[in-house]
C-alpha positions in Angstrom: -63.6 14.2 -0.6 -61.6 17.3 -0.7 -61.1 15.9 3.0 -60.5 12.2 1.6 -57.2 13.4 -0.7 -55.6 15.7 1.5 -55.3 13.3 4.4 -54.7 10.7 1.4 -51.5 12.8 0.5 -50.5 13.4 4.2 -50.1 9.6 4.5 -48.2 9.8 1.3 -45.7 12.6 2.4 -45.2 10.8 5.7 -42.9 8.2 4.4 -40.8 10.5 2.2 -40.5 13.3 5.8 -39.3 9.7 7.4 -36.9 8.7 4.7 -35.3 12.5 4.5 -35.0 12.5 8.0 -33.3 9.7 8.0 -31.2 10.5 5.1 -30.2 13.8 7.3 -28.8 11.9 9.9 -26.7 9.5 7.8 -25.3 12.7 6.3 -24.1 14.4 9.9 -23.1 11.3 11.0 -20.9 11.1 8.1 -19.7 14.8 7.8 -18.9 14.2 11.5 -16.9 11.0 10.9 -15.3 12.5 7.9 -14.8 15.7 10.6 -13.3 13.5 13.4 -10.9 11.8 11.1 -9.6 15.3 10.0 -8.8 16.4 13.5 -7.0 13.3 14.3 -4.8 12.9 11.7 -3.8 17.0 12.3 -3.6 15.6 15.9 -1.0 13.1 15.6 0.9 15.3 13.2 0.9 18.1 15.4 2.3 15.7 18.2 5.0 14.5 15.7 6.2 17.9 14.7 6.2 18.8 19.1 8.5 15.5 19.8 10.4 16.4 16.7 10.8 20.1 16.6 14.6 19.4 18.9 15.8 17.1 16.1 14.7 19.6 13.4 16.3 22.6 14.9 19.4 20.6 15.8 19.7 19.2 12.1 16.9 20.5 9.5 17.2 19.2 6.1 20.4 18.0 6.6 18.9 15.1 8.5 17.5 13.9 5.4 21.0 13.4 3.4 23.2 12.1 6.1 24.1 8.7 6.6 25.2 8.2 10.1 23.1 7.5 12.6 25.2 7.4 16.3 23.1 7.7 19.6 26.7 8.2 20.9 27.3 11.3 19.2 23.9 12.4 18.8 24.7 12.3 15.0 21.5 11.0 13.2 20.3 11.1 9.2 18.1 9.1 7.4 19.6 8.5 3.8 19.7 5.0 4.1 16.2 4.7 5.3 14.9 6.7 2.8 16.3 5.1 -0.2 15.5 1.5 2.0 11.8 2.5 2.3 11.5 3.7 -1.6 13.5 0.5 -2.9 11.7 -2.1 -1.2 8.7 -0.6 -2.2 9.4 -0.3 -5.7 10.8 -4.0 -5.5 7.0 -4.9 -4.3 4.8 -2.9 -6.3 7.4 -4.3 -9.6 6.3 -8.0 -8.4 2.6 -7.6 -7.2 1.6 -5.3 -9.8 1.2 -7.5 -13.0 0.4 -10.7 -10.8 -2.6 -9.0 -8.8 -3.9 -7.4 -11.9 -3.7 -10.7 -13.6 -5.0 -12.5 -10.9 -8.1 -9.6 -11.0 -8.8 -10.7 -14.7 -8.9 -14.0 -13.7 -11.6 -14.2 -11.0 -13.4 -11.3 -13.1 -13.9 -13.1 -16.0 -15.3 -16.2 -15.2 -12.2 -18.5 -16.5 -13.2 -20.8 -13.9 -16.6 -22.4 -12.6 -18.0 -20.5 -9.0 -17.2 -23.7 -6.9 -13.4 -23.0 -7.4 -13.4 -19.2 -8.3 -15.6 -17.7 -4.9 -13.0 -19.5 -2.8 -10.3 -18.6 -4.6 -11.3 -15.1 -4.4 -11.9 -15.9 -0.5 -8.1 -17.2 0.0 -6.8 -14.4 -2.0 -8.9 -11.6 0.7 -7.6 -13.6 3.9 -4.3 -13.0 2.9 -4.7 -9.3 4.0 -5.8 -10.2 7.2 -3.0 -12.4 8.3 -0.6 -9.7 10.8 3.0 -8.3 9.1 4.5 -10.9 11.7 3.6 -13.9 10.8 4.7 -12.4 7.5 7.9 -11.9 9.3 8.3 -15.0 10.7 7.3 -17.0 7.3 9.6 -15.2 5.5 12.5 -15.9 8.1 11.9 -20.1 8.2 10.2 -21.2 5.2 10.6 -18.8 2.6 14.2 -17.5 3.2 15.1 -21.2 3.5 13.9 -22.1 0.7 14.8 -19.3 -1.9 18.5 -19.2 -0.7 19.5 -21.8 -3.9 18.0 -19.5 -6.2 19.8 -16.0 -4.8 23.1 -18.1 -4.7 22.6 -19.4 -8.6 21.3 -15.6 -9.6 24.5 -14.3 -8.0 26.6 -16.8 -9.8 25.1 -16.1 -12.5 25.0 -11.8 -12.6 27.4 -11.3 -10.2 28.8 -9.0 -12.2 26.3 -7.3 -12.2 26.0 -4.0 -9.2 22.5 -5.2 -8.4 23.4 -8.8 -7.9 27.5 -8.7 -7.2 27.1 -9.2 -3.1 27.3 -12.3 -1.7 24.0 -13.7 -0.8 22.4 -13.0 2.7 19.3 -14.3 4.6 18.7 -10.5 5.6 18.6 -8.4 2.7 16.7 -6.4 0.3 15.4 -8.5 -2.5 13.7 -10.9 0.0 12.3 -8.2 1.8 10.5 -6.9 -1.6 9.5 -10.2 -2.7 7.5 -10.7 1.1 6.1 -7.0 0.6 5.1 -8.0 -2.6 3.0 -11.4 -1.3 1.3 -9.1 1.7 0.2 -5.9 -1.1 -1.1 -8.4 -3.6 -4.6 -9.0 -1.8 -5.0 -5.3 -2.0 -4.5 -4.9 -5.6 -6.3 -8.0 -6.1 -9.2 -7.0 -4.4 -9.8 -3.4 -5.3 -9.1 -4.7 -9.3 -11.5 -7.4 -8.9 -13.8 -5.0 -8.1 -13.7 -2.3 -10.3 -13.3 -4.9 -13.3 -16.8 -6.5 -12.1 -18.1 -3.1 -12.0 -17.7 -2.5 -15.6 -20.8 -2.3 -17.6 -21.3 -5.6 -19.8 -22.7 -3.6 -22.5 -19.0 -2.3 -23.1 -18.1 -6.2 -23.1 -20.7 -7.7 -25.3 -20.3 -4.6 -27.3 -16.3 -5.0 -28.0 -16.8 -8.7 -28.9 -19.9 -7.9 -31.2 -17.5 -5.7 -33.2 -15.3 -8.6 -33.6 -13.1 -8.1 -31.0 -11.6 -11.3 -29.2 -12.0 -12.2 -25.8 -8.6 -11.0 -24.9 -8.8 -8.2 -27.1 -11.9 -6.9 -25.1 -10.4 -7.4 -21.7 -7.2 -5.0 -23.0 -8.9 -3.1 -24.9 -11.6 -2.1 -23.3 -12.3 -3.8 -19.8 -9.3 -2.6 -18.5 -9.1 1.1 -20.0 -12.4 1.0 -18.8 -11.6 0.6 -15.4 -8.2 1.9 -15.1 -9.2 4.8 -12.4 -9.9 2.2 -9.8 -7.1 -0.5 -10.6 -4.4 2.7 -10.4 -6.1 3.4 -6.9 -5.2 0.2 -5.6 -1.7 0.2 -6.7 -1.5 3.6 -5.0 -3.4 2.2 -1.5 -0.7 -1.0 -1.8 2.3 1.3 -2.2 1.0 3.1 0.8 1.2 0.0 3.0 4.4 -1.4 1.8 5.5 2.7 2.4 5.0 1.9 6.2 5.2 -1.6 6.7 7.4 -2.3 9.9 7.6 -5.9 11.3 8.1 -7.9 8.4 10.6 -5.2 7.0 12.3 -4.9 10.3 12.6 -8.9 10.8 13.9 -9.3 7.4 15.8 -6.7 5.6 18.6 -7.0 8.1 18.6 -3.2 9.1 22.1 -2.5 8.0 22.5 1.7 8.1 24.5 1.6 4.7 23.3 2.3 1.3 24.3 0.1 -1.7 23.1 -1.1 -5.1 23.0 -5.0 -4.3 19.5 -6.4 -3.7 21.5 -8.6 -1.6 23.1 -6.1 1.2 21.5 -5.9 4.1 19.8 -2.3 4.1 16.8 -0.5 6.6 13.8 1.4 6.2 12.5 4.2 8.0 9.5 2.0 9.5 12.1 -1.0 10.8 14.9 1.6 12.7 11.6 3.3 14.5 10.8 -0.1 15.4 14.4 -1.0 16.5 15.2 1.7 18.2 12.1 3.3 20.1 12.0 1.7 23.3 15.6 2.1 24.2 15.7 5.6 22.6 15.9 8.5 25.0 16.8 12.6 24.5 17.7 13.6 21.0 17.4 10.0 19.8 13.9 9.8 20.2 13.1 13.1 18.7 15.2 11.9 16.0 13.1 8.7 15.4 9.7 10.8 15.2 11.2 13.4 13.0 12.2 9.9 10.7 8.2 9.1 11.6 7.4 12.5 10.0 9.0 12.2 7.2 7.2 8.9 6.0 3.8 10.4 6.8 5.1 13.2 4.3 5.6 10.1 2.2 3.0 8.3 2.6 0.9 11.8 2.0 2.5 12.2 -1.3 1.7 9.1 -2.7 -2.1 10.0 -1.5 -2.0 12.9 -3.0 -0.2 11.4 -6.2 -3.0 9.0 -6.5 -5.8 11.1 -6.0 -4.1 13.4 -9.0 -4.1 10.0 -11.4 -7.2 8.7 -10.4 -9.2 12.1 -11.1 -7.2 12.5 -14.7 -8.2 9.1 -15.5 -11.7 9.5 -14.3 -12.0 12.6 -17.0 -10.5 10.4 -19.8 -13.2 7.7 -19.1 
């Protein structure tokens, strides 16, 4: 009897030991992947710093505050590009965040039958797979020609304001920000929708049992419960907007100046690198890599801020 009991215990322990072995292997692979990614990031940063050292020694922090980019005189500064990067990303967020959260609520709260809901969600997520150069071409040949009358009307009505005081052009800050908003919209919608779907249904049911209407339950209970995920989606979208290259280079006009007007051409760090790197040499290459390092630091700061905000929201929840 004792022998049979031991055999049965050994057989019962074998599946558990196999599961533990698989867990250890999976943990090891995950740790190795995370370490490899960290090492790749360190290697990229080290290479950027190594190539950017001549520009860093020549210009220092004045590189961030100077506005002149003159390869003939080897004088470089990226203040207009920093301004263009931040403003175009801000325009994209202002337009994409309310629309993206609204669409996420619409797709997660069963406002439509599944026969319409599922294809709609798929099509919105499919927007993320479209290459940025296609967005740029669409902006040039479709969006800008279609919206020129609207921009001209805005200029005639609000031309006395600095934001709209210049003549509308086909390459400017505002069209670039709008196209960027379309590009980052799928990121906000997809992550926010998954976050709202993961909210326990008991919260919604409890709110409605206490007399809340459908929208009161959504705005007062569901959205606050999923706020950390929504903030995370916004920060990821901001990271993509900051680093977008081809569409921005094709639409923004690549003018090396700072203008308050949204109708004026501008430039971003990514578009500057894309436009000049192929023909650059010497100190200009070092300056372009210095600009890339600045963009990398900006993106890193966005990720750090996102982690801090998400952790605080999770503590509140």
